[in-house]
C-alpha positions, 0 to 999 in steps of 0.5 A: 500499499502506498502512503502520501504525506500531506504537506499544508502550508501555513502564511509563515511558508509564504510570508515569512515571519514580517509582521507588517506582511501578516497583518496585510495576510490576516486583510486578504480576500481569502480565495487571495490566500488559498491560491498563494498557499497552493502555489510555491512562491514566496513572497517578500515585499509588502509591494509584491505582496498586495500585487498578488491578491489582488491579482488573485482575487 
């Protein structure tokens, strides 16, 4: 029997531990959050996160 391991990303996996990015993450639409969590994208600036949030809405 094959075993599959499922890995769930956390917001910190996308934006790191920057307080400003995590604060903005909490205000993002759920659809944008989900798309970022499902991707392999990481974000390092607030501008980048805002751009992706608008794009993924």
